[in-house]
C-alpha positions as CSV (number, residue, x, y, z in Angstrom):
1,M,-62.9,-122.7,207.3
2,T,-61.7,-122.4,210.9
3,E,-60.9,-119.1,212.5
4,S,-57.2,-120.0,212.8
5,A,-57.0,-121.0,209.2
6,A,-58.6,-117.8,208.1
7,Q,-56.2,-115.7,210.1
8,S,-53.3,-117.7,208.7
9,L,-54.4,-117.1,205.1
10,S,-55.1,-113.4,205.7
11,G,-51.7,-113.0,207.2
12,A,-49.9,-114.5,204.1
13,T,-48.4,-112.2,201.5
14,T,-49.2,-112.3,197.8
15,R,-45.7,-113.6,197.1
16,E,-46.1,-116.5,199.5
17,R,-49.5,-117.5,198.1
18,H,-48.3,-117.5,194.5
19,P,-48.9,-121.0,193.0
20,L,-45.5,-121.1,191.2
21,R,-43.7,-120.5,194.5
22,A,-44.5,-124.0,195.6
23,I,-42.6,-125.5,192.6
24,P,-38.9,-126.1,193.4
25,A,-36.3,-124.9,191.0
26,A,-35.1,-128.5,190.4
27,D,-38.6,-129.5,189.2
28,W,-38.6,-126.5,186.8
29,A,-35.3,-127.5,185.4
30,A,-36.4,-131.2,185.0
31,A,-39.6,-130.1,183.2
32,L,-37.7,-127.8,180.8
33,E,-35.2,-130.6,180.0
34,S,-38.0,-133.1,179.4
35,A,-39.8,-130.6,177.1
36,A,-36.5,-130.0,175.2
37,K,-36.0,-133.7,174.7
38,E,-39.5,-134.1,173.4
39,V,-39.2,-131.3,170.9
40,F,-35.5,-131.5,169.8
41,G,-34.6,-135.1,170.7
42,V,-32.1,-136.5,173.2
43,E,-29.2,-134.5,171.7
44,W,-31.0,-131.2,172.4
45,E,-28.1,-129.8,174.4
46,E,-25.6,-130.4,171.6
47,Q,-28.0,-128.9,169.0
48,L,-28.6,-125.9,171.2
49,A,-24.9,-125.4,171.6
50,R,-24.4,-125.5,167.9
51,F,-27.2,-123.1,167.3
52,I,-25.7,-120.6,169.8
53,V,-22.3,-120.8,168.1
54,F,-24.0,-120.3,164.7
55,L,-26.0,-117.3,166.0
56,R,-22.9,-115.7,167.5
57,R,-21.1,-116.2,164.3
58,R,-23.9,-114.6,162.2
59,I,-24.2,-111.6,164.6
60,S,-20.5,-111.0,164.5
61,G,-20.3,-111.4,160.7
62,E,-17.9,-114.3,160.9
63,Y,-19.4,-116.1,157.9
64,S,-18.6,-116.2,154.2
65,V,-20.6,-115.8,150.9
66,D,-19.2,-116.5,147.4
67,E,-18.9,-113.9,144.6
68,Y,-22.5,-114.4,143.7
69,G,-23.9,-113.9,147.2
70,F,-24.4,-117.6,148.0
71,D,-24.6,-118.3,151.7
72,R,-24.1,-122.0,152.0
73,E,-24.5,-122.3,155.7
74,L,-27.7,-120.2,155.9
75,T,-29.2,-122.2,153.0
76,Q,-28.5,-125.6,154.5
77,R,-29.5,-124.7,158.0
78,F,-32.7,-122.8,157.3
79,L,-33.9,-122.7,153.7
80,L,-33.5,-126.4,153.0
81,A,-34.7,-127.3,156.5
82,V,-37.9,-125.4,155.9
83,L,-38.4,-127.0,152.4
84,R,-37.6,-130.6,153.5
85,P,-40.9,-131.3,155.3
86,I,-42.8,-129.9,152.4
87,K,-40.9,-132.2,150.0
88,E,-41.3,-135.3,152.2
89,K,-44.7,-134.9,153.8
90,W,-46.7,-132.6,151.5
91,F,-45.6,-133.4,148.0
92,R,-44.0,-136.8,148.8
93,V,-41.4,-136.3,146.2
94,E,-40.0,-139.5,144.7
95,V,-36.6,-139.1,143.1
96,R,-35.3,-141.3,140.3
97,G,-32.1,-141.3,138.4
98,I,-30.0,-139.4,140.9
99,E,-27.0,-141.5,139.8
100,N,-27.0,-139.6,136.5
101,I,-25.8,-136.5,138.2
102,P,-22.0,-136.4,138.6
103,T,-20.8,-136.5,142.2
104,D,-18.2,-133.8,141.4
105,G,-17.4,-131.4,138.7
106,G,-19.6,-129.1,136.6
107,A,-22.9,-130.2,135.1
108,L,-26.0,-128.5,133.8
109,I,-29.4,-129.6,135.0
110,V,-32.1,-128.7,132.5
111,S,-35.7,-129.1,133.6
112,N,-39.3,-128.5,132.6
113,H,-41.0,-125.6,134.5
114,S,-44.5,-125.5,135.9
115,G,-46.7,-124.7,138.9
116,T,-47.7,-121.0,138.6
117,I,-45.3,-120.4,141.5
118,P,-41.8,-122.0,140.8
119,M,-41.9,-124.6,143.6
120,D,-40.3,-127.1,141.2
121,G,-37.0,-125.3,141.4
122,L,-37.0,-125.4,145.2
123,M,-38.0,-129.0,145.4
124,T,-35.2,-129.9,143.0
125,M,-32.7,-128.0,145.1
126,V,-33.5,-129.8,148.3
127,S,-33.8,-133.2,146.5
128,I,-30.3,-133.0,145.0
129,H,-28.8,-131.9,148.3
130,D,-30.5,-134.7,150.3
131,E,-29.7,-137.4,147.8
132,L,-26.3,-136.3,146.6
133,G,-25.0,-133.7,149.0
134,R,-24.4,-131.2,146.3
135,D,-25.7,-127.6,146.0
136,L,-27.7,-126.7,142.9
137,R,-27.1,-123.2,141.6
138,P,-30.2,-122.0,139.8
139,L,-30.2,-119.5,137.0
140,G,-33.1,-117.0,137.5
141,A,-34.8,-114.4,135.4
142,D,-34.0,-110.7,136.1
143,L,-37.5,-110.2,137.6
144,V,-36.6,-112.5,140.5
145,F,-33.7,-110.3,141.5
146,R,-35.6,-107.0,141.1
147,M,-38.0,-108.1,143.9
148,P,-36.8,-106.6,147.2
149,I,-37.1,-109.6,149.6
150,V,-37.2,-112.5,147.1
151,G,-34.2,-111.3,145.2
152,N,-32.0,-111.2,148.4
153,I,-33.2,-114.7,149.5
154,A,-32.6,-116.1,146.0
155,R,-29.0,-114.7,146.0
156,K,-28.3,-116.2,149.4
157,A,-29.8,-119.6,148.3
158,G,-27.3,-119.8,145.4
159,A,-29.2,-118.4,142.5
160,T,-27.8,-116.0,140.0
161,L,-28.9,-114.1,136.9
162,A,-29.6,-116.3,133.9
163,C,-26.7,-115.0,131.7
164,S,-24.2,-117.0,129.8
165,E,-21.2,-115.4,131.5
166,D,-22.2,-116.3,135.0
167,A,-23.4,-119.8,133.9
168,E,-20.1,-120.6,132.2
169,R,-18.0,-119.3,135.1
170,M,-19.8,-121.5,137.6
171,L,-19.7,-124.5,135.3
172,R,-15.9,-124.1,134.9
173,N,-15.6,-123.9,138.7
174,G,-17.2,-127.3,139.0
175,E,-20.7,-126.1,140.1
176,L,-24.0,-127.9,139.5
177,V,-26.1,-125.4,137.6
178,G,-29.9,-125.5,137.1
179,V,-31.8,-123.9,134.3
180,W,-35.5,-123.9,133.3
181,P,-35.6,-122.8,129.6
182,E,-39.3,-122.4,129.4
183,G,-39.1,-119.5,131.8
184,F,-42.4,-117.7,132.8
185,K,-44.2,-119.3,129.8
186,G,-43.7,-122.6,131.5
187,I,-45.0,-121.8,135.0
188,G,-47.7,-119.4,133.6
189,K,-49.3,-121.7,131.1
190,P,-53.0,-122.7,131.6
191,Y,-53.9,-126.0,133.2
192,S,-55.3,-127.2,129.9
193,E,-51.7,-127.2,128.5
194,R,-50.1,-129.0,131.5
195,Y,-47.1,-131.1,130.8
196,K,-46.8,-129.7,127.3
197,L,-43.3,-128.1,127.0
198,Q,-43.1,-124.5,125.8
199,R,-40.3,-123.3,123.6
200,F,-36.8,-123.6,125.0
201,G,-35.7,-120.2,123.7
202,R,-32.5,-119.9,121.6
203,G,-30.6,-122.7,123.4
204,G,-28.2,-120.5,125.3
205,F,-27.9,-123.1,128.0
206,V,-26.6,-125.6,125.3
207,S,-24.0,-123.0,124.2
208,S,-22.8,-122.7,127.7
209,A,-22.5,-126.4,128.1
210,L,-20.6,-126.8,124.8
211,R,-18.1,-124.0,125.8
212,T,-17.3,-125.6,129.1
213,G,-17.6,-129.3,128.1
214,V,-19.9,-130.3,130.9
215,P,-22.7,-132.9,130.7
216,I,-26.3,-131.8,130.3
217,V,-28.7,-133.8,132.6
218,P,-32.3,-133.6,131.5
219,L,-34.8,-133.4,134.4
220,S,-38.5,-134.2,134.2
221,V,-40.8,-133.1,137.0
222,V,-44.4,-134.4,137.4
223,G,-46.7,-133.1,140.1
224,A,-46.0,-129.4,140.0
225,E,-48.7,-128.6,137.4
226,E,-51.4,-129.5,139.9
227,I,-50.4,-127.5,142.9
228,Y,-51.9,-124.3,141.6
229,P,-54.1,-125.2,138.6
230,L,-54.1,-122.0,136.4
231,V,-57.6,-121.5,135.0
232,G,-57.3,-117.8,134.2
233,N,-55.2,-114.7,134.1
234,I,-55.6,-110.9,134.5
235,P,-53.1,-109.5,131.9
236,A,-54.1,-105.8,132.3
237,L,-53.5,-105.9,136.0
238,A,-50.4,-107.9,135.6
239,K,-49.0,-105.3,133.3
240,V,-49.7,-102.6,135.8
241,L,-47.9,-104.6,138.5
242,G,-45.0,-105.3,136.2
243,V,-45.3,-109.1,136.5
244,P,-45.6,-111.7,133.6
245,Y,-49.1,-112.8,134.7
246,L,-51.6,-112.6,137.5
247,P,-53.0,-116.1,138.1
248,I,-56.5,-117.2,138.8
249,T,-56.8,-120.6,140.3
250,P,-59.9,-122.5,141.6
251,F,-59.0,-121.2,145.1
252,F,-57.2,-117.9,144.4
253,P,-58.2,-115.1,144.8
254,L,-61.6,-116.5,145.9
255,L,-60.3,-117.8,149.3
256,G,-57.8,-115.0,149.8
257,P,-54.5,-116.1,151.5
258,L,-55.8,-119.7,152.0
259,G,-55.8,-119.9,148.2
260,L,-52.0,-119.7,148.3
261,I,-51.7,-123.1,150.0
262,P,-50.5,-125.5,147.3
263,L,-52.5,-128.7,146.7
264,P,-50.7,-131.8,148.0
265,S,-50.1,-133.5,144.6
266,K,-47.8,-136.5,144.3
267,W,-44.4,-135.6,142.7
268,L,-42.1,-137.8,140.6
269,I,-38.8,-136.3,139.4
270,E,-36.5,-138.2,137.2
271,F,-32.9,-137.2,136.1
272,G,-32.2,-138.7,132.7
273,E,-29.0,-140.0,131.3
274,P,-26.4,-137.2,130.7
275,I,-25.9,-135.8,127.3
276,R,-22.2,-135.4,126.9
277,T,-20.7,-132.3,125.3
278,D,-17.0,-132.8,125.9
279,A,-16.6,-134.5,122.4
280,Y,-17.3,-131.1,120.8
281,D,-14.8,-128.3,120.3
282,A,-15.6,-125.1,122.3
283,S,-15.9,-123.1,119.0
284,E,-18.8,-125.3,117.9
285,A,-20.9,-123.5,120.6
286,D,-21.4,-120.8,117.9
287,D,-22.8,-123.2,115.4
288,P,-26.6,-122.5,115.4
289,M,-27.5,-125.8,113.8
290,L,-25.6,-127.8,116.4
291,V,-27.1,-125.8,119.2
292,F,-30.5,-126.3,117.8
293,N,-30.1,-130.0,117.4
294,V,-28.8,-130.5,121.0
295,T,-31.5,-128.2,122.4
296,D,-34.2,-130.3,120.5
297,Q,-32.6,-133.5,121.9
298,V,-32.8,-132.2,125.5
299,R,-36.4,-131.0,125.0
300,E,-37.6,-134.2,123.4
301,T,-36.0,-136.3,126.1
302,I,-37.8,-134.3,128.9
303,Q,-41.1,-134.4,127.0
304,Q,-41.1,-138.1,126.4
305,T,-40.1,-138.8,130.1
306,L,-43.0,-136.6,131.3
307,Y,-45.4,-138.7,129.3
308,R,-44.0,-141.9,130.7
309,L,-44.1,-140.6,134.3
310,L,-47.7,-139.5,133.9
311,G,-48.6,-143.0,132.8
312,E,-46.8,-144.5,135.8
313,R,-48.4,-142.1,138.4
314,A,-51.4,-143.9,140.0
315,S,-53.3,-140.6,140.6
316,V,-52.7,-136.9,141.0
317,F,-52.8,-137.1,144.8
318,G,-51.9,-140.8,145.3
């Protein structure tokens, strides 16, 4: 280095020698714009503007929820947006029979339940919304709503307590209601009993459908049984924690938090032909024999469809 160059460098301030100072503001703006297009697409400015409007509205409280706590905007923008890549890329959910769901008016979706953690309900919600544009209103057990964070999220996502009063009110209001009659016995059954339906309870969901005259749409889900293969349980500890079961899978609790990652099984979900109830009088909802027969018809339809789908699936992860 020459003496003049050394004197010039020693006389420069730290601010002048900073490497970022040499980059013009226009170049910074161009780089940020290019990055935004790469991440958010060419319409990134419009998306950003919509997000700012949405954020301002949420902060100011200018949004609405229904009488059950359902926040449609938050559900569609965030919850379903998070679930969609899992549905499409991880489980590769294949939806069949979506035409069997009414495009408007009340209907009751009745599904098998499995998976140790109820991912099947979430995948059903995003599938119906993406395919039909309708919101599924799940009926959940009281344990769900007693959990501090989960209960609040469930309410905002459209779920409500599984009681006949709420179910019938939503059905009369034209909502699409989802129910999983197996309950915790379905999602908590061992892997050796996979795809064998548990009891459907007393058929309360059938009584609600009969009283409101809405169709019952059987739903069969194949794939959820393999995401967390249940090979054991710790009932004593589950009782202390106040939960129905404490699962042991091939990877949990052995791998700790990594064991909570679901296996990428291939999912098939099929909506069966609707079972009509509008031909019955509402008073017949109190007929135990009729309720039993319709419940058994729904259960048998789902079970036989499960067996057929299992035969059509090439492999668990294929």
